[in-house]
C-alpha positions as MATLAB code, in Angstrom:
seq = 'MKEGDGEAGAARWRRLGVPNPVAMVRAGYRTLTDLAGVTREEFLAHPGLGDVNLARCEALLARSLPSHRAAWLRRGLPDEMARRLSSLRIAKPEELGDFEPAALKARGLSKKEIGLLRSWAGVVSSFEHWRNLGFAHRLANALDRGGIRTLEELAALTREELLALKGLPDGSVQQCQKLLGRPLPSAVDYWTGRKVPRVLAWQLSRKRVMTLEDLRPLTPDDLRRLGFKGHDVTFLAALAAAPPG';
ca = [
       0.000    0.000    0.000;
       1.353    3.397   -0.983;
       1.924    6.026    1.701;
      -0.630    8.320    0.101;
      -3.252    5.588    0.125;
      -2.628    5.042    3.827;
      -3.013    8.712    4.615;
      -6.184    8.919    2.561;
      -7.597    5.822    4.267;
      -6.781    7.168    7.714;
      -8.379   10.515    6.848;
     -11.497    8.692    5.655;
     -11.810    6.773    8.927;
     -11.143    9.946   10.884;
     -14.031   11.709    9.172;
     -16.246    8.753   10.080;
     -15.347    9.151   13.735;
     -13.319    5.973   14.119;
     -11.067    6.384   17.196;
      -7.918    4.784   15.758;
      -7.913    5.400   11.995;
      -4.226    4.553   11.560;
      -4.729    1.085   13.086;
      -7.631    0.524   10.671;
      -5.383    1.196    7.707;
      -2.564   -0.933    9.086;
      -5.046   -3.805    9.428;
      -5.880   -3.459    5.739;
      -9.267   -1.802    6.197;
      -9.496    1.347    4.075;
     -13.268    1.487    3.623;
     -16.363   -0.039    5.176;
     -16.525   -2.383    2.208;
     -13.262   -3.990    3.393;
     -15.102   -5.209    6.494;
     -17.324   -7.543    4.460;
     -17.010  -11.049    5.890;
     -14.694   -9.959    8.712;
     -15.530  -11.552   12.068;
     -15.449   -9.763   15.400;
     -12.502  -11.858   16.563;
     -10.608  -11.241   13.310;
     -11.126   -7.484   13.728;
     -10.069   -7.474   17.372;
      -6.940   -9.530   16.664;
      -5.317   -6.514   14.954;
      -3.149   -4.271   17.170;
      -4.917   -1.065   18.131;
      -8.391   -2.221   17.136;
     -10.217   -2.623   20.414;
     -13.839   -2.656   21.483;
     -14.291    1.102   20.937;
     -13.204    0.874   17.300;
     -15.368   -2.205   16.858;
     -18.431   -0.470   18.275;
     -17.964    2.522   15.959;
     -17.542    0.346   12.877;
     -20.610   -1.713   13.748;
     -22.577    1.504   14.198;
     -21.448    2.697   10.769;
     -22.369   -0.659    9.233;
     -25.677   -0.722   11.140;
     -24.994   -4.362   12.008;
     -22.757   -6.455   14.210;
     -19.749   -8.211   12.730;
     -20.340  -11.978   12.675;
     -18.791  -14.251   15.290;
     -18.431  -18.029   15.409;
     -17.053  -18.050   18.954;
     -20.319  -19.030   20.695;
     -20.879  -21.913   18.275;
     -17.435  -23.340   19.033;
     -17.946  -22.882   22.776;
     -21.159  -24.880   22.551;
     -19.155  -27.653   20.926;
     -16.859  -27.753   23.961;
     -13.788  -25.915   22.726;
     -11.858  -23.684   25.166;
     -12.577  -19.974   24.771;
      -9.126  -19.110   23.437;
      -9.428  -21.714   20.686;
     -13.005  -20.651   19.905;
     -11.834  -17.059   19.446;
      -8.925  -18.183   17.265;
     -11.112  -20.208   14.908;
     -13.592  -17.362   14.593;
     -10.726  -14.985   13.811;
      -9.839  -17.294   10.891;
     -13.489  -17.295    9.712;
     -13.820  -21.011   10.477;
     -17.439  -21.571   11.450;
     -17.851  -25.354   11.805;
     -15.878  -28.612   12.053;
     -16.661  -29.581    8.458;
     -14.439  -26.723    7.322;
     -11.473  -28.422    9.010;
     -11.679  -31.602    6.941;
     -10.097  -34.672    8.544;
      -8.047  -32.562   10.978;
      -4.837  -33.490    9.184;
      -1.916  -31.406   10.539;
      -0.811  -30.140    7.116;
      -4.301  -28.920    6.246;
      -4.719  -27.229    9.623;
      -1.330  -25.556    9.284;
      -2.386  -24.245    5.870;
      -5.339  -22.546    7.597;
      -2.899  -20.569    9.725;
      -3.007  -22.613   12.934;
       0.064  -23.112   15.117;
       1.462  -26.500   16.180;
      -0.052  -26.112   19.659;
      -3.440  -25.111   18.233;
      -3.355  -28.076   15.859;
      -2.666  -30.425   18.760;
      -5.564  -29.016   20.781;
      -7.965  -29.278   17.845;
      -6.960  -32.862   17.067;
      -7.422  -33.776   20.723;
     -10.859  -32.167   20.768;
     -11.823  -33.986   17.557;
     -10.811  -37.322   19.072;
      -8.210  -38.150   16.432;
      -5.358  -38.499   18.957;
      -4.847  -40.729   21.980;
      -5.599  -39.437   25.451;
      -1.833  -39.487   26.116;
      -1.293  -37.089   23.204;
      -4.242  -35.023   24.440;
      -2.617  -34.457   27.850;
       0.776  -33.785   26.263;
      -0.846  -31.200   23.978;
      -2.258  -29.489   27.073;
       1.251  -29.160   28.472;
       1.510  -32.092   30.900;
       4.847  -33.867   31.252;
       5.247  -37.410   29.943;
       4.765  -39.188   33.299;
       1.612  -37.283   34.251;
       0.102  -37.712   30.775;
       0.889  -41.423   30.925;
      -0.643  -41.833   34.405;
      -3.874  -40.141   33.319;
      -3.996  -42.175   30.108;
      -3.460  -45.486   31.916;
      -5.990  -44.457   34.556;
      -8.666  -43.987   31.897;
      -8.857  -40.206   32.352;
      -9.200  -39.048   28.760;
     -10.809  -35.607   28.806;
     -10.845  -32.383   30.791;
     -14.404  -33.189   31.852;
     -13.265  -36.524   33.313;
     -10.362  -34.852   35.081;
     -12.646  -32.144   36.475;
     -14.963  -34.810   37.924;
     -12.198  -36.404   40.025;
     -11.649  -35.827   43.700;
      -8.145  -35.091   44.939;
      -7.936  -38.597   46.389;
      -9.059  -40.238   43.146;
      -6.263  -38.477   41.311;
      -3.680  -39.396   43.941;
      -4.723  -43.055   43.676;
      -3.620  -43.283   40.034;
      -0.574  -45.480   39.531;
       2.632  -43.790   38.434;
       1.470  -40.288   39.322;
       4.552  -38.030   39.689;
       5.063  -35.450   42.425;
       3.349  -32.124   41.780;
       0.564  -33.670   39.691;
      -2.266  -32.324   41.832;
      -0.947  -28.788   41.485;
      -0.530  -29.138   37.711;
      -4.054  -30.488   37.261;
      -5.546  -27.803   39.470;
      -3.694  -25.110   37.509;
      -5.107  -26.460   34.247;
      -8.634  -26.648   35.673;
      -8.378  -23.237   37.314;
      -9.688  -24.539   40.653;
      -8.806  -26.987   43.443;
      -9.887  -30.590   43.142;
     -12.563  -31.393   45.749;
     -11.626  -33.414   48.821;
     -13.817  -34.714   51.643;
     -10.972  -35.761   53.955;
     -11.261  -32.742   56.266;
     -15.059  -33.084   56.282;
     -14.932  -36.707   57.448;
     -12.055  -36.361   59.923;
     -13.994  -33.467   61.435;
     -16.724  -36.029   62.163;
     -14.262  -38.375   63.896;
     -13.864  -40.680   60.898;
     -10.341  -42.197   60.854;
      -8.162  -40.462   58.275;
      -7.536  -43.582   56.182;
     -11.272  -44.220   55.954;
     -11.933  -40.523   55.224;
      -9.441  -40.786   52.360;
     -11.267  -43.847   50.988;
     -14.639  -42.114   51.189;
     -13.334  -39.128   49.249;
     -11.763  -41.463   46.701;
     -15.215  -43.031   46.166;
     -16.855  -39.557   45.918;
     -18.813  -40.045   49.128;
     -18.346  -36.448   50.138;
     -20.956  -35.816   52.872;
     -23.372  -37.553   55.219;
     -26.061  -36.830   52.620;
     -24.064  -38.970   50.168;
     -23.510  -41.710   52.764;
     -27.027  -42.123   54.205;
     -28.676  -43.678   51.098;
     -25.956  -46.355   50.887;
     -26.763  -49.798   52.249;
     -24.078  -52.136   53.657;
     -24.141  -53.980   50.312;
     -23.613  -50.678   48.481;
     -20.608  -49.961   50.712;
     -19.147  -53.393   50.023;
     -19.561  -52.843   46.275;
     -17.587  -49.615   46.699;
     -14.768  -51.644   48.232;
     -15.325  -51.088   51.946;
     -14.916  -54.148   54.155;
     -15.661  -55.601   57.573;
     -15.405  -53.134   60.444;
     -15.450  -50.132   58.066;
     -18.861  -51.148   56.689;
     -20.230  -51.504   60.211;
     -18.768  -48.162   61.269;
     -20.106  -46.304   58.212;
     -23.553  -47.915   58.452;
     -23.784  -46.792   62.084;
     -22.597  -43.304   61.138;
     -25.238  -43.080   58.405;
     -27.969  -44.285   60.773;
     -27.090  -41.836   63.567;
     -29.558  -38.978   64.023;
     -28.434  -35.599   62.650;
     -26.719  -33.194   65.012;
];
């Protein structure tokens, strides 16, 4: 683009009341016509083009720029990836073909983004899925061998369930909690506060029996099916039968 064209484009945007006319020109938008087909995320990905510029352009167009972000979120993609796909004008999975790495790279996606998309599409193993999310080899392997294949399955675990996985390396709880953005639930303190021995409290949390409300409906046979034995079954049955308070 010639310097004169840039100045003319910036002057045009300035007359239209766009707050950052120079950024509009640098993004390749010289007229309102250039915004045809542009998504909200594509527009906002350009340096200097924030929400104020977007609002002014949408007012001038008398319509909102399209966005595919919500559609991708409904399909279960993380927000960052949903925004990225919308910025590339990719509206649905069919536009990504068979999720082959070369084809995805040709669409402008990075190696990390390709890995995340392939994991989401189910065309990689759960081990690869966890590696793509940044977990070290041993943690990814422990989750894979433990049958934990998705973020949803990881999010459903208690702290004690995770710690029970074979081959889990030190620091795994912290890494998983960082990825999830919240602590994993644990009922150990709840049960020990009700005079349940710590080992038994740990087992209850591992079986997702988190409160007395969870315990009371369970019969002795239910407790045995969960792996509790002998004296523990008797103790828990008595605890469940005790009056509240």
